[in-house]
C-alpha positions in Angstrom: -0.1 0.1 0.0 1.7 3.1 -1.0 1.3 6.1 1.4 2.2 9.8 0.4 4.0 11.5 2.4 2.9 15.9 2.4 5.1 18.7 2.7 3.5 20.3 5.4 4.5 23.9 5.8 4.8 25.9 9.6 3.5 28.5 9.0 5.2 31.8 11.2 3.1 34.1 13.3 2.6 36.3 10.6 1.3 34.2 8.2 4.3 32.5 6.0 6.1 29.8 5.9 9.3 29.8 7.5 11.5 29.1 4.3 10.8 32.3 2.9 13.8 34.6 4.6 13.1 37.7 7.1 14.2 40.0 4.7 11.1 38.3 1.9 8.7 38.0 4.4 9.3 42.2 5.5 9.2 43.2 2.1 6.1 41.7 1.6 3.9 42.8 5.0 5.6 46.1 3.8 3.8 46.3 0.7 0.6 44.3 1.5 0.5 47.3 4.2 -2.1 50.2 3.4 -0.4 52.6 4.5 3.1 51.9 2.6 0.7 51.6 -0.5 -1.0 55.2 -0.1 2.9 56.9 0.6 3.9 55.3 -2.1 0.9 55.8 -4.4 1.0 60.1 -3.4 5.4 60.0 -3.7 5.3 57.9 -7.1 3.0 60.5 -8.3 4.7 63.4 -7.0 7.9 62.7 -8.3 6.1 62.2 -12.2 4.3 65.0 -11.9 8.0 66.6 -11.4 10.1 64.8 -13.5 7.1 64.9 -16.8 5.4 68.4 -15.8 7.8 70.6 -16.7 9.4 69.3 -19.9 6.3 70.4 -21.1 5.4 73.0 -20.1 6.3 75.8 -22.0 6.8 78.4 -19.2 10.5 78.5 -17.7 10.8 78.8 -13.8 13.2 81.0 -13.5 11.9 83.2 -16.1 10.4 87.2 -14.5 7.7 88.4 -15.6 6.5 91.5 -13.5 3.5 92.3 -15.5 2.4 88.9 -13.8 3.7 89.1 -10.2 2.1 87.9 -7.3 -0.9 86.6 -8.5 -2.8 84.7 -6.9 -3.9 80.9 -6.7 -6.7 79.8 -9.3 -9.1 78.9 -6.4 -7.9 81.9 -4.9 -8.5 84.7 -8.3 -9.0 83.9 -11.6 -9.8 80.4 -12.7 -8.6 81.1 -16.3 -5.0 82.1 -15.1 -2.0 80.5 -16.3 -0.3 80.0 -13.6 -2.4 77.5 -11.3 -0.5 77.8 -7.9 0.0 81.6 -8.7 3.8 83.9 -8.8 6.0 85.0 -6.8 7.6 88.4 -6.6 9.3 88.3 -9.4 6.4 87.4 -11.6 7.6 83.3 -11.6 5.0 80.5 -11.4 5.3 79.2 -8.3 3.5 75.5 -9.5 6.8 74.8 -11.8 9.1 76.3 -9.3 8.1 74.2 -6.8 8.1 70.7 -8.9 11.8 71.4 -9.9 12.5 72.3 -6.3 11.0 69.0 -5.5 13.8 67.1 -7.7 16.4 69.2 -6.6 15.2 68.0 -2.9 14.6 64.3 -3.3 17.7 64.3 -5.6 19.6 65.0 -2.5 18.1 63.9 0.1 18.4 60.1 -1.5 21.8 60.7 -3.1 23.0 61.8 0.8 21.5 58.5 2.4 23.0 56.1 -0.5 26.2 57.8 0.7 25.7 57.3 4.4 24.4 53.7 3.3 27.7 52.8 1.8 29.6 54.6 4.6 28.1 53.5 6.9 27.4 49.8 6.4 30.7 49.2 5.4 33.0 50.3 8.0 30.2 49.1 10.4 30.6 45.4 8.5 34.4 45.5 8.8 34.0 46.9 12.9 31.9 43.7 13.7 32.9 41.2 11.8 36.9 41.7 12.5 36.6 43.6 16.2 39.4 44.5 18.3 41.6 47.5 17.1 39.9 48.0 14.1 35.9 48.1 15.5 37.6 50.6 19.2 39.0 52.7 16.4 35.8 52.8 14.4 33.6 52.9 16.8 35.6 56.0 18.6 35.4 57.7 15.0 31.7 57.0 15.2 31.5 58.9 18.9 33.5 61.4 17.7 31.1 62.3 14.8 27.8 61.4 16.9 29.1 64.4 19.2 29.0 67.6 16.7 25.4 68.3 14.8 24.4 67.6 11.6 23.2 71.6 11.0 25.7 72.6 12.4 28.9 70.7 11.1 26.7 71.2 7.5 26.4 74.8 8.3 30.7 75.5 9.4 31.1 73.8 5.8 29.3 75.4 3.6 29.6 78.6 4.7 32.8 78.9 3.9 32.4 77.5 0.3 30.0 77.6 -2.1 27.1 75.5 -1.8 26.9 73.3 -4.6 24.6 70.2 -5.1 27.5 68.0 -4.5 29.2 70.0 -1.7 25.8 69.7 0.6 25.7 65.6 -0.6 29.0 65.1 0.7 29.0 67.3 3.9 25.5 65.8 4.6 26.2 62.4 3.8 29.6 62.6 6.1 27.9 63.8 8.7 25.2 61.0 8.7 26.6 57.7 8.3 27.5 57.1 12.2 24.2 55.5 12.8 24.3 52.7 9.9 27.7 51.9 11.3 25.9 51.5 14.5 23.3 49.5 13.1 25.4 47.6 10.8 28.4 46.7 13.3 25.0 45.1 15.6 23.9 43.0 12.6 27.4 41.7 12.1 28.4 40.8 15.7 25.1 38.9 15.8 25.2 37.2 12.1 29.1 36.4 12.6 28.4 33.5 15.4 25.0 31.7 13.9 26.3 28.2 12.8 26.0 29.1 8.5 29.1 31.3 8.7 31.6 29.3 10.7 30.9 26.8 8.1 31.7 29.0 5.8 34.7 29.6 7.4 35.7 26.2 7.1 34.7 25.5 4.0 37.9 28.2 3.2 35.3 31.1 2.1 37.0 34.8 2.5 36.2 37.0 5.1 35.3 39.7 1.6 33.1 36.8 0.8 31.1 36.3 3.7 30.8 39.7 4.1 28.9 40.7 1.6 26.7 37.1 0.4 26.2 36.6 3.7 26.1 39.3 6.4 25.6 42.1 4.6 22.0 40.8 3.3 21.3 40.4 7.0 22.0 44.4 7.4 19.4 45.7 5.0 15.9 44.6 6.8 17.1 47.2 9.5 18.3 49.7 7.4 15.7 49.6 5.1 13.0 52.1 7.2 15.9 54.0 8.5 16.7 54.4 5.3 13.6 55.8 4.0 13.2 57.8 7.2 16.6 59.4 6.2 15.5 60.8 2.8 12.8 62.7 4.7 15.2 63.7 7.3 17.9 65.3 4.7 14.6 66.7 2.5 14.5 68.5 5.9 18.2 69.9 6.1 18.0 70.7 2.8 15.3 73.2 2.9 16.8 74.7 6.4 20.0 75.1 4.7 18.7 76.5 1.5 15.9 79.0 4.1 19.5 80.2 5.2 21.3 80.8 2.4 23.3 77.6 2.7 21.5 75.2 0.0 21.8 75.5 -3.6 21.6 78.7 -5.2 19.6 81.0 -7.0 17.6 81.0 -9.2 17.9 77.2 -9.2 14.4 76.8 -6.8 14.6 74.8 -4.4 11.9 74.9 -0.9 14.1 76.7 0.8 14.8 79.5 -1.0 11.1 79.8 -2.1 9.8 79.8 1.4 12.7 82.3 2.5 11.9 84.7 -0.2 8.3 84.5 -0.1 8.3 84.8 4.2 8.2 88.5 2.9 5.1 88.6 1.6 2.7 86.5 4.0 0.6 89.1 4.6 -0.9 89.7 1.4 0.7 87.3 -0.7 0.9 84.1 1.3 1.1 81.5 -1.5 4.7 82.0 -2.3 5.8 80.6 1.2 2.8 78.0 1.4 2.3 76.4 -1.4 6.3 75.0 -1.0 5.6 74.1 2.5 2.4 72.0 1.5 4.8 70.2 -1.5 7.3 69.4 1.3 4.6 68.9 4.1 2.7 65.8 1.3 6.3 64.4 0.4 7.8 64.0 3.9 4.1 62.5 5.1 4.4 59.5 1.7 8.2 59.0 3.8 7.0 58.2 6.4 4.2 56.5 5.9 6.5 53.6 3.9 9.3 53.8 6.7 6.7 53.0 9.8 5.1 50.9 7.7 8.9 49.1 6.7 9.5 49.2 10.8 6.1 47.7 11.7 6.7 44.6 8.8 10.2 44.3 10.6 8.8 44.3 13.8 6.0 41.6 12.8 8.8 39.1 11.2 11.3 39.5 14.8 7.8 38.8 16.6 7.7 36.0 14.2 11.2 34.7 15.1 10.6 34.7 18.4 
């Protein structure tokens, strides 16, 4: 008599089978979250508009038109106006300027986080895996960097140099890597004691192969939600620097310098400073929704493993 044995798949506490890696489970749980989908939709719509609309518009966001200065948005003034969000004190279209500002803000935010990720995770992996003197040196550098507030360091460096997009990215990236180094070090110290890592050493795998093929993927889940939230944080820092005159320089529009120019007209032309603020608020909210979804998914996966 033939007996058919069916493989039983044991589900974890998050409802998925345990054969799926924790990192993959985290991505699936985050994507299935309503908060993540909503945030992703809003952020995607904003970025698509920012990339497409200025390219097909016949209006130059830097062109001045004194005859059209301080025109109100269409929902306040003339619904037939060619400027949906109004114009600024020099007659420049606010919608176009906000969309171009969004481009620069996201570019600086994402690129800065990538730089922080590469530098911080690289040092954290080496520190956690090697230990000893190397670990001590890297961690003391991390402590020294953490003792200097990011915005103070950025103001000090950019105040004596010409603020350009690459300079802003490098300054913010060099100031923000310690958090990634600490997280990567913590995960690495935990992973290097596992049996499969010992097995790789017995089989003759090099340290670099173990670090980048086995330990590095384990660092990604706890770093993912930190990186998304950091994009929002870097966008805020970029706006602060722009407001102080230390960001991307005019006539290139950014949220910071648009708001700085518009603060003089808050009484009679409130939309000049308010519209870029609304764009920044909506963008940051969408990123925070996605980051929170990743954090919730990670906690759910960790709970299912214990």
